[in-house]
C-alpha positions as CSV (number, residue, x, y, z in Angstrom):
1,M,201.9,238.4,-45.0
2,L,202.5,235.5,-47.4
3,Q,199.9,233.3,-45.6
4,S,197.2,235.8,-46.5
5,T,198.4,236.2,-50.1
6,V,199.0,232.5,-50.9
7,K,195.9,230.3,-50.5
8,N,195.1,226.6,-51.1
9,F,198.7,225.5,-51.6
10,K,198.8,221.8,-52.6
11,I,201.5,219.3,-53.7
12,N,199.8,216.8,-56.0
13,F,201.4,213.6,-57.4
14,N,200.6,212.4,-60.9
15,V,200.2,208.8,-59.7
16,A,198.2,207.9,-56.7
17,R,200.6,206.0,-54.5
18,S,201.3,205.8,-50.8
19,T,204.9,204.6,-50.8
20,F,208.1,205.2,-52.6
21,S,211.3,203.3,-52.8
22,S,214.9,203.6,-54.0
23,G,215.1,204.9,-57.6
24,D,211.4,205.7,-57.9
25,L,210.4,208.8,-59.9
26,I,208.3,211.4,-58.1
27,A,206.3,213.5,-60.5
28,G,203.4,215.9,-59.9
29,H,202.5,219.5,-59.8
30,I,202.0,222.3,-57.2
31,T,198.9,224.5,-57.2
32,F,198.2,227.7,-55.3
33,D,196.0,230.7,-55.4
34,L,197.2,234.3,-55.1
35,T,194.8,237.0,-53.7
36,K,196.9,239.8,-55.2
37,K,199.8,240.6,-57.5
38,T,202.9,239.2,-55.9
39,K,206.6,239.2,-56.7
40,I,208.3,235.9,-56.0
41,T,212.1,235.4,-56.4
42,S,211.9,231.6,-56.6
43,I,210.0,228.5,-55.8
44,T,212.3,225.7,-54.8
45,M,211.8,222.0,-54.1
46,A,213.9,219.8,-51.7
47,L,213.7,216.0,-51.3
48,T,215.2,215.0,-48.0
49,G,215.7,211.8,-45.9
50,K,216.8,212.0,-42.3
51,A,217.1,210.0,-39.1
52,N,217.3,211.5,-35.6
53,V,217.3,210.1,-32.1
54,R,217.1,211.7,-28.7
55,W,216.6,210.4,-25.1
56,S,217.7,211.4,-21.6
57,T,218.7,209.6,-18.4
58,G,218.7,210.8,-14.8
59,G,216.8,213.9,-13.8
60,G,214.8,214.4,-10.7
61,K,215.6,216.6,-7.7
62,N,219.0,215.1,-6.8
63,R,220.2,213.6,-10.1
64,H,221.9,215.1,-13.1
65,K,220.0,214.8,-16.4
66,K,222.0,213.6,-19.3
67,V,220.7,214.0,-22.9
68,Y,221.8,211.8,-25.8
69,S,221.1,212.6,-29.4
70,A,222.3,211.8,-33.0
71,K,221.3,212.8,-36.5
72,L,221.9,211.4,-40.0
73,E,221.0,212.6,-43.5
74,F,220.5,210.0,-46.3
75,V,219.0,212.1,-49.1
76,N,219.3,215.8,-49.9
77,F,218.2,216.7,-53.4
78,K,217.3,220.3,-54.3
79,S,215.9,221.8,-57.5
80,V,214.2,225.0,-58.7
81,I,210.7,225.1,-60.0
82,V,210.5,228.9,-60.6
83,Q,213.4,231.4,-60.4
84,E,214.0,235.1,-60.9
85,N,215.0,236.5,-64.3
86,R,218.6,235.4,-64.9
87,I,219.4,238.4,-67.0
88,T,217.8,241.2,-65.0
89,G,217.8,239.5,-61.6
90,E,214.3,240.7,-61.0
91,A,211.7,238.7,-59.2
92,A,208.9,237.2,-61.2
93,T,205.5,239.0,-60.9
94,F,202.6,236.7,-60.3
95,Q,199.1,237.8,-61.1
96,P,196.1,237.0,-58.8
97,G,194.4,233.7,-59.5
98,T,195.4,230.0,-59.6
99,H,198.9,228.9,-60.6
100,V,200.0,225.4,-61.5
101,Y,203.7,224.3,-61.9
102,P,204.9,220.7,-62.7
103,F,207.8,219.1,-60.9
104,T,209.8,215.9,-61.1
105,C,212.5,214.3,-59.1
106,Q,213.9,210.9,-58.4
107,F,214.8,209.1,-55.2
108,P,218.6,208.3,-55.5
109,H,219.5,204.6,-55.7
110,G,220.8,203.4,-52.3
111,N,220.1,201.2,-49.3
112,F,218.1,203.6,-47.3
113,P,216.0,202.6,-44.2
114,S,212.3,202.5,-44.2
115,T,210.2,205.3,-42.7
116,F,209.8,204.9,-38.9
117,H,208.3,206.9,-36.0
118,G,209.4,205.6,-32.6
119,V,209.4,206.7,-29.0
120,H,213.0,208.1,-29.0
121,G,213.6,208.7,-32.8
122,H,212.3,208.9,-36.3
123,I,213.3,208.1,-39.9
124,T,211.5,210.5,-42.2
125,Y,211.4,211.5,-45.8
126,S,209.8,214.6,-47.1
127,L,209.2,216.8,-50.1
128,T,209.4,220.5,-49.2
129,V,208.4,223.3,-51.6
130,G,209.6,226.7,-50.6
131,V,208.2,230.1,-51.7
132,H,210.8,232.9,-51.6
133,R,210.3,236.6,-51.8
134,A,212.9,239.4,-51.5
135,W,213.2,240.8,-47.9
136,H,210.8,238.1,-46.6
137,M,211.3,234.8,-44.8
138,A,210.7,231.8,-47.0
139,K,207.4,229.9,-46.6
140,D,207.8,226.1,-46.7
141,F,205.1,223.6,-47.6
142,V,206.1,220.1,-46.4
143,T,204.6,216.7,-47.5
144,E,206.0,213.7,-45.7
145,L,206.6,210.6,-47.9
146,N,206.4,207.0,-46.9
147,F,209.6,205.3,-47.9
148,V,210.0,201.5,-48.1
149,N,213.3,199.7,-48.2
150,R,212.6,196.7,-50.5
151,I,214.7,193.9,-49.3
152,N,215.8,190.9,-51.4
153,T,213.0,188.4,-50.7
154,D,214.8,185.7,-52.7
155,Q,217.0,184.8,-49.7
156,P,216.2,181.2,-48.8
157,E,216.3,181.8,-45.0
158,L,213.2,184.1,-45.3
159,H,211.2,181.2,-46.8
160,A,212.4,178.4,-44.6
161,P,210.3,177.2,-41.6
162,L,211.5,177.9,-38.0
163,S,211.2,175.5,-35.1
164,G,212.0,175.6,-31.4
165,S,211.2,173.7,-28.2
166,N,211.4,174.1,-24.4
167,N,210.5,172.4,-21.2
168,M,210.2,172.9,-17.5
169,T,209.1,171.3,-14.3
170,L,207.0,172.9,-11.6
171,C,208.3,172.7,-8.0
172,C,206.3,173.0,-4.8
173,L,208.5,172.8,-1.7
174,W,210.5,169.5,-2.1
175,C,208.2,168.1,-4.8
176,A,208.8,168.5,-8.6
177,S,206.1,167.9,-11.2
178,D,206.5,165.8,-14.3
179,P,207.7,168.0,-17.2
180,I,205.8,170.4,-19.3
181,T,207.1,170.5,-22.9
182,M,206.3,172.4,-26.0
183,T,207.5,172.3,-29.6
184,V,206.6,175.2,-31.9
185,S,207.1,176.0,-35.5
186,L,206.4,178.9,-38.0
187,E,206.0,178.3,-41.7
188,K,208.6,181.0,-42.6
189,K,210.6,183.9,-41.3
190,A,209.4,186.9,-43.3
191,F,205.9,188.5,-43.1
192,I,204.1,191.6,-44.3
193,P,201.9,193.9,-42.3
194,G,198.3,192.6,-42.3
195,E,199.4,189.0,-42.8
196,T,198.2,186.2,-40.5
197,V,200.9,184.0,-39.0
198,K,200.2,180.4,-38.4
199,I,201.9,179.0,-35.3
200,I,202.0,175.2,-35.1
201,C,202.2,173.9,-31.6
202,E,202.6,170.5,-29.8
203,F,202.1,170.6,-26.0
204,S,202.6,167.9,-23.4
205,N,201.5,168.8,-19.8
206,A,202.4,166.1,-17.3
207,S,202.0,168.4,-14.4
208,S,198.9,168.8,-12.2
209,W,198.4,172.4,-13.3
210,T,196.5,173.8,-16.3
211,V,198.7,175.9,-18.6
212,T,197.6,178.4,-21.2
213,P,199.5,179.2,-24.5
214,K,199.9,182.7,-25.6
215,V,201.5,184.2,-28.8
216,T,202.8,187.8,-28.8
217,L,204.4,189.9,-31.5
218,Q,207.0,192.1,-30.0
219,Q,208.8,195.1,-31.5
220,K,212.3,195.8,-30.3
221,Q,213.5,199.4,-30.8
222,V,217.2,200.3,-30.2
223,Y,218.5,203.8,-30.5
224,Y,222.2,204.7,-30.7
225,T,224.5,207.7,-30.6
226,L,226.8,208.1,-33.6
227,S,229.7,206.4,-31.8
228,K,227.4,203.6,-30.5
229,A,228.9,204.3,-27.1
230,S,225.4,204.7,-25.7
231,R,222.1,203.2,-26.6
232,R,218.5,203.0,-25.5
233,M,216.4,199.9,-25.9
234,L,212.7,199.2,-25.4
235,F,210.2,196.5,-26.2
236,K,206.6,197.1,-27.4
237,N,203.9,194.4,-27.5
238,V,202.3,194.9,-30.9
239,V,199.6,192.3,-30.7
240,S,198.9,189.0,-28.8
241,V,196.4,186.1,-28.9
242,T,195.7,183.4,-26.3
243,G,195.1,179.8,-27.2
244,Q,193.0,177.1,-25.6
245,P,194.2,175.9,-22.2
246,V,196.1,172.7,-22.0
247,C,194.7,170.6,-19.1
248,A,196.8,168.8,-16.5
249,H,198.1,165.3,-17.4
250,T,197.5,165.9,-21.1
251,H,199.9,164.7,-23.7
252,D,200.5,165.2,-27.4
253,V,198.2,168.2,-27.8
254,H,198.5,169.4,-31.4
255,T,197.0,172.8,-32.3
256,S,197.5,175.9,-34.4
257,I,197.3,179.5,-33.2
258,L,196.6,182.3,-35.7
259,L,198.1,185.7,-35.1
260,T,197.2,188.6,-37.5
261,I,199.8,191.3,-37.8
262,P,198.2,194.8,-37.7
263,P,198.3,196.5,-41.1
264,S,199.9,199.6,-39.6
265,T,203.0,197.7,-38.3
266,T,206.2,199.3,-39.5
267,L,208.9,197.4,-41.4
268,T,212.1,196.0,-40.0
269,V,214.9,198.5,-39.9
270,S,218.4,197.0,-39.9
271,N,220.3,199.4,-42.2
272,C,220.4,202.5,-40.1
273,S,223.4,203.1,-37.8
274,I,221.4,204.9,-35.1
275,I,218.1,203.1,-35.2
276,D,217.3,199.3,-35.2
277,V,213.7,198.0,-35.4
278,D,213.4,194.2,-35.0
279,Y,210.5,191.8,-34.4
280,I,210.1,188.7,-32.3
281,I,207.3,186.2,-32.0
282,E,207.1,184.9,-28.5
283,V,205.2,181.7,-27.8
284,S,204.6,181.1,-24.1
285,L,202.9,178.7,-21.7
286,S,201.7,180.4,-18.6
287,T,200.8,179.0,-15.2
288,R,200.1,180.5,-11.8
289,A,202.7,178.2,-10.2
290,S,205.8,179.4,-12.0
291,A,207.4,181.7,-14.6
292,N,206.3,181.3,-18.2
293,L,207.8,178.7,-20.5
294,T,208.8,180.5,-23.7
295,V,210.1,180.0,-27.2
296,L,211.3,183.0,-29.2
297,F,211.3,183.5,-33.0
298,P,213.1,186.5,-34.6
299,I,211.2,187.4,-37.8
300,I,211.5,190.0,-40.6
301,M,208.8,192.5,-41.4
302,C,209.0,193.4,-45.1
303,D,206.7,194.9,-47.8
304,T,206.7,191.9,-50.2
305,T,204.8,188.7,-49.6
306,V,207.1,185.7,-49.0
307,D,205.9,182.2,-49.8
308,A,206.8,179.4,-47.4
309,Y,208.8,176.4,-48.4
310,P,207.2,173.1,-47.6
311,P,208.5,172.1,-44.1
312,P,211.0,169.2,-44.2
313,Y,209.3,167.6,-41.2
314,F,206.0,167.2,-39.5
315,F,205.0,166.6,-35.9
316,S,204.4,162.9,-35.2
317,P,202.7,161.5,-32.1
318,S,205.1,160.7,-29.3
319,K,205.6,157.0,-28.7
């Protein structure tokens, strides 16, 4: 068997890097050991980028289960590292020992989505080296690549601050409390994994209840069929942090809440027709007497640090 003949197969890259992007050159070498003299017709390499989704509805004892799925291919580049003798058509004979062969290829230029692994679908890029022998099944060695879609971070809206406000009153039988209000702002719209988000808050709590602020980073995943006639949506809480309680009959409470984005957070995906990945920062005030008061901020998760523009306003004490 080929598994017992080929040992220590490795795909090595010339430059130590964890991510690739559109137009990047991929160069390296493959190494493997042979335990005996072996005839190999060819060694091939394939660079591929694919997306696939799959989910089901229904099921159970009395319900019909329906399965939805879709596939896309973004990249499909193939080349030959070693091939049989073109004149004689004979397979190359490899002696026992260690063998090293260089390779090079380039990601095509294009607007391809970033790598993503979700509940109902994946966007993956891989480099596959195949070893082929006559009258034998090919043996493939696969290395997954982390691909990043580098968006244009010069867009002014990514640097501009965001602001929102909301209010509510709490009711008990025929009585209504004085209002609870909050005004919240973010310094910008775009962030990178590992970055700390500063949420600037102003609270007024005229009610007789203590309320507690909470900030949550949510990930929204949407999966589609090719026709977009069907879709599956889910939300995932990535990380949250709770602020200091705002006591009853308290006005003009100014505070900042810091939320650190986990470094492993995947990037926003908005350029794939069967998978969308978006992010929302939810700022809420919770009380046991009513539903939460919330303000939502859609944000962009990218791979390049975006500086914030100076805000055109500041919170001033209420008169």
